Structure formats: C-alpha cells, structure tokens
N, C-alpha and C positions, 0 to 999 in steps of 0.2 A: 504493499499500500503506500502510495506517496506520503511522505511524512506530514500528517495532520497535526497541526498545533493542539486541538482539543477535539478528537474524534468522537462523534455521536453515531451509534448504530442505528440505522434506518430500516434495514430489511435483510431477510436472508433468502438466497436463490434456493428454489426446490427443483422439482423434477421438470424435465422437457414437456412442452405441450405441443403436440401436432408435429408436422414435418418441416415447418418455415423458420425454425429457430427460436420460437417463442418458449418462455420459461414460466413456471408458476413461481410467484414470489410472495413470501410472507412479509407484508409491510407493517412496521410498528408506528405508522403515523395515524392521527386521529382519523383523517380522510384518507384511506388507502390509495385511491387513484390520484392524490395530490403528491405522491413520490417523486414524481418528474418535476415538480415546481421548486425544489431544492438545489437544481442544477445538477452537474455530473456527480455520480456516485463513485466512490473508491471502493475497490475489493481489497481484501487482505492479502491477496496475491500479487498487488502492485498495479493492477490493471484499472483503467478508468472507464466507466461505463456510462453511455448516454442513452437515455430512453427515447425511442422512437414512437412506440405505441404502447398504451396501457389501457386495460379494461378490467372491470371487476368478474370474478368468478367465485361463487359461494363465499368461503373465508379466505381467499387469497385474491391477488391480481395477476393477471396474465401479462407479461411484458415481452416487448421486442426490443432488444439493444442493438445499437449501430454495430456492424460487423459480425453479428451472430446470425447467420443465415440458413443454417440447417440443424437438422435434429441432432447429429453427432456434435456439433460445436455447442448447442444448447445442453446437451447430457454432461459435458464437461465442466459446466457451471455449477452444478449441483453441490449445495452446502456452503457456498461462498457468502459470507457476511459483507454487507455493503454499508458503507459510512459516508458522511460529510463532515466538514468541520463545523464546529459549534457557531462560528461567525456567519454560516449560511442559513442558520434558523431565523425565522422571522423577528424582526426588532420589536414588534407590536407587544404592548404590555399583556402579559397573562393575567387571567382572573385570579382572585385570591385562592381559589382550590384548584388551580392549574399548576402543573410543575413539569419540566422535563425530567425524564427519568436520570439522564446524565447528572443533574443537579442535585438529585437526592443521594447519590452514591457518594460515600465518604463522611456522611453526616453521623455523628455520635448520637445513639439512642439512650436518653437517661429518663428516670422517673422524677416525680415531684421532689423527692428526697435528693436528687443528684446521683443517684446510683447508675452506673454505666451499664448497659446491656449489650454493648459492643457497637460497631459501625455498619451502616448500611453498605453492603458489598454488592448488591444486585437487586433488581426489580423485576419480578416475574408477573405475567399474565397468562393464566392456564384456563380462562375463560369464565371463571367464577368470581372474578374480581382480582385486583392487584395484590400482590404479596411482596414484603420488604424481607430480604435475607440479611439477618444481622450475624456478624462474626467478631468475636473478641478473643483476646489472648486466654488460652486455657479453657475456652468454651467451644462446645459443638456448634456449628451454624444453626440458627433458628430461623423459621419463617413466621412472620406475624402479618395479619391482615392491614392493608393500607386503608384503614377506614377512619371515620371521625371518632369512633369509639376507642380505638386502639391508639391512634396517632392524634394526640390533642393539639399539638402546635409544631409548626416547621419554621425554624429560624435559619434561613440560609446564610445570612451574614455572620451569625454566631456559630455556624457548623454543627447545629444540633437539631434533633427532634425530641419533643417532649412525649413520652408514651405513658399510657396506662398499663402496667405489666399484667393485671389481670385480664383486662379485655383483649390484650395481646396474646393470651394464652401461655405467658411466660411463668405466671405463679397461679397457685390455685386459690379459690376463694376459701374464706374461713369456714364455710360449711363443708368444704371437701377435705377436712383434716382427719376424717375417720379413716378406718382400716382400708386398705385397698381391696377391692372385690376379689374373691377367689372362685375359680371355676374347676368343677370336678373333672378329673382326668378320666378319658375313657380307657377302659381296660379291654384286654382281649379275653 
C-alpha cells in the first residue's frame, strides 16, 4: 500500500462476480454505494484502485475497477482490504452520536471511578450492532456493546470513553453473586 499518513479501512474485496472482472465488495461506509466518492482506494498490496462502476447487491456492492477486465483478474483480488487516507474523509461536522471507527481505536475505557478496562483495539459489526474490542495488559480481549447503556461518554480529545462495566457485561450485577448454576453430567 502506498504510505498513507493515517489509513482508514473502507472495504474488503470478496469473490468475483460474473465474467467481466467485477467483484463483490464489503463496504464499511454508511452508504455502501458512496464508496467511490472518497477517491482512489489503496490496497494493502500496494496497488491503487479506481472504481469505474458500482451497484448494490444484497449485503455487498458489486464493483468494477479500472484495469480489472476478466474473471481471473477479479479472482486474484479476493481478500484485499481497501484504504483511504483519513484526510479524504468528508470535512463536514459529524452529529454528536456519529464517529469514525478509526477515531475510537486507541481510546482508553474507564468507569466512573477511573478504573481502566483496557483500550479500544477494534470496532466490529457482525450485524446485530457494533461491538468494541477492549485489550489491556494482563487481560484477555473483551467485546462490549457500543450502545448508550454501555458507553456513557466519548471524549476524543481526552483519549477515553466512559463505560458502565455492568451494562457492558464486564462485571456481574449484585444479584448475580450467588453460586454458579450446575448442570448434571450425562452418564453412559
């Protein structure tokens, strides 16, 4: 990939579509068909990709890139992540509840008492809502919901997010302090 100052993952190329060099692309933009509005995309393999055509298909977009004219060339692109430089994102002001995923990564997750639960290492969307992955020294990675109940405040300038550990599933509620349930073993 050309050296981008601050790369932002925009999409991942999937399987070939048809015989003319089109590919299925998982877009991470709010409007998947707007992927081409950000300028050329840069692959992690060092290539630059210019979108010639884009159309929606179920939960992906079908894209034709300049220079990719047959199925063999399209199949060779499978799995390539596509990036733009952060400076190519729109300059417009985001709403209070809107964030670029790239801006959330690296923020420290703390509770009301200042206890740290790690830093945001990734943001995932598996279809049922966004999840933040927290990693910290001596801790296993944890996924928490990126919801108003779990994430109370986001302070980009301060480099932290304020979380409710109970709503985030990091601690149990006082009612849950009883013994863990036991299940009978099946014998032969």
